[in-house]
C-alpha positions in Angstrom: 0.2 -0.1 0.5 1.2 3.6 -0.5 -0.3 6.0 1.3 0.3 9.3 0.1 -0.4 12.3 2.3 1.8 15.5 1.4 1.1 17.8 3.2 2.6 21.5 4.2 -0.3 24.5 4.0 1.3 28.0 3.8 -0.9 31.2 4.1 -0.7 33.6 1.0 -0.7 37.1 0.5 -3.8 38.8 -1.5 -3.4 37.3 -5.1 -4.0 40.7 -6.7 0.0 42.7 -5.6 2.9 41.1 -6.5 4.3 39.0 -3.9 7.3 36.3 -3.7 5.9 32.7 -4.9 8.7 30.5 -2.9 5.9 29.5 -0.3 3.5 28.6 -3.6 6.7 27.0 -5.3 7.6 24.8 -2.4 4.1 23.9 -1.8 3.6 22.0 -5.1 7.3 20.4 -4.3 6.0 19.2 -1.9 2.6 18.4 -1.8 2.1 17.5 -5.6 4.9 17.0 -7.3 5.7 14.5 -3.7 2.7 11.8 -4.1 3.6 12.1 -8.1 7.1 11.3 -8.1 6.7 8.7 -4.9 4.1 7.0 -7.3 6.4 6.8 -10.2 9.1 5.7 -7.9 6.8 2.6 -6.6 4.5 1.8 -9.1 5.7 -1.2 -11.4 6.8 -2.6 -7.9 3.2 -2.2 -6.9 2.2 -3.7 -10.1 4.1 -6.6 -9.1 2.3 -7.4 -6.2 -1.1 -10.0 -6.0 -2.7 -6.5 -3.8 -2.0 -3.3 -4.5 -3.6 0.2 -3.8 -2.6 3.9 -4.0 -4.5 6.2 -1.4 -4.0 9.7 -1.8 -4.8 12.4 0.4 -7.0 15.3 -1.4 -8.9 18.0 0.6 -12.4 19.2 1.0 -10.2 22.9 -0.6 -10.2 21.2 -3.3 -14.1 21.6 -4.2 -14.0 25.0 -1.8 -11.1 27.0 -2.1 -10.0 29.2 1.3 -9.4 32.2 0.0 -5.9 32.7 2.3 -4.2 29.5 0.8 -4.8 29.4 -2.9 -2.0 27.3 -3.7 -2.8 24.4 -1.0 -6.3 24.2 -2.6 -5.5 24.4 -6.3 -3.3 21.6 -5.4 -5.6 19.5 -3.4 -7.5 20.1 -6.6 -4.8 18.7 -8.7 -4.1 15.5 -6.5 -8.0 14.5 -7.0 -7.6 14.6 -10.5 -4.7 13.2 -10.9 -6.2 10.4 -8.8 -8.8 10.0 -11.2 -6.3 9.7 -14.1 -4.3 7.3 -11.9 -8.2 4.8 -11.3 -8.8 5.0 -14.7 -5.0 3.7 -15.9 -4.8 0.9 -13.2 -8.0 -0.4 -13.8 -7.5 -3.9 -12.9 -4.7 -3.7 -12.0 -3.9 -1.5 -8.4 -6.9 0.1 -6.6 -6.7 3.6 -6.4 -8.1 5.5 -3.7 -9.1 9.2 -2.8 -9.4 10.1 0.8 -10.5 13.9 1.0 -10.6 14.9 4.5 -12.4 17.9 5.8 -10.7 21.1 8.4 -9.3 18.3 11.1 -7.4 19.3 14.7 -4.1 18.6 13.6 -0.7 20.8 13.5 -0.8 21.7 10.2 -1.7 24.9 10.9 -1.0 27.4 13.8 -4.2 26.8 15.9 -5.5 24.2 14.1 -5.4 21.1 16.3 -7.4 23.2 19.2 -9.8 24.8 17.4 -13.5 22.9 18.3 -15.0 23.6 14.9 -12.5 20.9 13.3 -13.2 17.3 13.7 -11.0 15.8 16.3 -8.5 13.7 15.1 -9.6 9.9 16.4 -13.0 10.7 15.0 -12.0 11.6 11.8 -8.9 8.2 11.7 -11.6 5.7 13.8 -14.1 6.5 10.9 -11.9 6.4 7.6 -10.2 3.1 9.0 -13.3 1.5 9.7 -14.5 2.4 6.3 -10.4 0.9 4.5 -12.0 -2.4 5.4 -15.5 -2.4 4.2 -15.8 -4.6 0.9 -14.9 -3.1 -1.5 -13.3 -0.1 -0.6 -14.9 3.2 -1.8 -13.0 4.9 -4.2 -13.5 8.2 -2.8 -13.5 8.8 0.8 -16.3 11.9 1.6 -16.7 12.8 5.8 -19.1 15.0 6.6 -17.5 19.2 5.8 -16.5 17.5 2.6 -19.7 16.0 0.8 -22.0 18.2 0.0 -18.5 20.1 -1.5 -17.6 17.4 -4.3 -20.7 17.9 -6.7 -21.4 16.1 -9.1 -20.7 13.3 -5.9 -18.8 10.2 -7.6 -20.1 6.9 -8.4 -19.1 4.5 -5.2 -18.3 7.2 -3.0 -18.6 6.8 1.0 -20.1 10.0 3.2 -19.2 9.4 6.4 -22.0 11.3 8.6 -20.6 12.7 11.7 -23.5 15.0 13.1 -24.1 16.7 16.1 -24.4 20.4 15.7 -27.2 22.7 17.1 -26.4 24.7 13.3 -28.9 24.3 11.4 -27.8 22.3 8.0 -29.2 25.1 5.8 -26.1 26.9 6.8 -23.8 25.0 4.8 -21.9 26.2 1.7 -23.2 30.1 2.8 -20.9 32.6 2.6 -18.8 34.2 5.2 -18.3 37.6 5.6 -15.3 37.8 3.6 -17.2 36.3 0.9 -15.8 33.2 0.8 -17.9 30.2 0.9 -16.6 27.2 3.1 -17.7 24.2 3.9 -20.1 23.8 7.2 -18.4 22.7 10.2 -19.8 21.0 13.0 -20.3 23.6 16.2 -20.3 20.4 18.9 -17.7 17.9 18.9 -19.7 14.2 19.0 -19.8 12.0 22.5 -17.3 9.5 23.4 -17.3 5.9 22.5 
């Protein structure tokens, strides 16, 4: 199994002014070329295995870009497209799965790990791993907070429901004050099990 989960996320300045592209170039090298290069390096080895799987991690930001991280959003859209292409080329040889996380409590960006609006990492991991054990494994794993953004929903996609919120579901995908449309995120954590 090859699990491509490259990710650095740099907040960028305004796109309407000249800016240093160093962060954008570093993001493309790590987040896009990293998975492409690793897949290329291992594709023949994986092809010789009786069972082989490639999992590419994209993001809900592939469907609803974050205006302060446009390069990251664009890269995750490219990973989605790359995964679709791989799946078509490798059909019947290597299983190709796309994992599309929402905002998850990790250390990807400062403050993200403690943000109550984001899905707890352990909840995300438990639900996703349970789905990977299903037969057949879904082509795409879309979790709550991402499923309504990925339109049209691909055939064979699986949605993980994580809903425990006082917010009305009709607030999904409404513009924020700055005009950006962001996916709905639960306002509270699910109960511990």
